[in-house]
N, C-alpha and C positions, 0 to 999 in steps of 0.2 A: 366507468369508474373515473372519478376525476382524481388527478394528482394532488397529493398535499402541497400546501404553499412552501415554498423553499426561497430562503436568502440566498440570492445569487452571488452577491458580494463575499457573503461566507464560503460558498462553494468554491469562489476562485481563491479566496486565502487559504482553505484548506488544500487546495491543489497545490499551490506554492509551497506551503509547508511540507506536503507529502515529497515534492522533488528536493527540498532542503533536506529533509531527513535522508533520502536515498543518496544524495550526494556526500553527506557524511557518513552514512552506513557503509556505502561501498567505496569511500575515499579513506579518508583517515581513521576511522574507528575499525574497519573489517576488511579494507580493500586488498591488502596483501593476503589475508586469510581466504578470502573468497577466491581471488585469482589462483592461489595454489591448489585450491579445491577444484577448482574447474579446469587446471591445466593450462593456464593463458598467461601471457605476459602483458604489460601495460601497451607495449607496441603491437601485439596482436589483436588487443580490443580497440584502440585508438578511440576516438570520440565521433562516432559516425552520426551526422545530423539526423538521419532516418530514424534512428533508435531514440535519439533525444525528443523528437517530436512526437513519435509514438508514446514515449513515457509521459509527455506533457498532456496528450490528448487523453490517454487512459487516466491519468490523476485527475482531469477534469470529470470525466465520466464516473470515476469512482466516488469523487466526492459528492457528485451530484445525486447519484443512486443511493448513497449512503445518508444524504440530507432527506431524500424521500423516504426512507427506512424510518429514520428517526421521528420526522414528521408524522408519517402514518402510524406510528407506535404511540403517538401522543408525547413523545419527549420535550421535556421543558427545561431540561438542566444539563451541565456539563456531565454528570453522572449518568444520565440516562444516554447522552450521545457515546461516552466511553463504552457504557455496556453494549450498546448496538455495534460500535465498532469491534469490540472482543468477540461478540457472537459472530459478526461478520468473518472476522479472521480465523476462527475456529471453525465455524460451519461450512463456510464456503471456500476460503482461500487455503487454508490447511490441509483440507481434505483431497481438493483437486490437485493442489500442487504435490501431495504426496504420490498420487496416482501417476502423475506426469514424470516426476524423479524416479518413481518405481521403473516405469518402463523405459526411460532413458538410461538406466542403470547408473545414475548418480548417486554421490556418496550422501550419507545422513547429514555431513556437515553441509553440503550444498543446501540441502533441504532445510535445515535448522537456521540457517543464515539468512535464506529468502523467507522463510515464516517469520523469523524475528523481526526482520525490516518491516513486513506487511503488517504484523500485529501491532508494533509500535506507531507505526503510521496511522492505522485504522484507529488505534485508541486515541492518539492525538488528534485526528480529523474528526472523530465523533465528539470528543470533547469540546471542539471549536464549534462544530455545527450544532450540538446540543445547547451550548450556551447562548 
């Protein structure tokens, strides 16, 4: 099976947008709520370079795979891309994250904050990649 064609510039832009959304989501929008929910302070979290590199690599992989899904589905519009992003968020991310959060004993708030971020990011990335 050959991979569908992928616009690598769009993948890079989508990955950067994913990182920007994450910095806003876990910063000024919901950062305090999230830290309270996970029982951490800003000093305890710090800004580890390893985590930032992992987030950037993960964003690139996520954007690339989403682009492959959109192309493979014959997506040709921002709406097709947004739909693929929503399906990925619900079908893959939300379900697997709920299992993880359940086993870790984390709160529903932690789950909803994480899934909210992923859903918004995948919708926006899908829209960009579909367009």
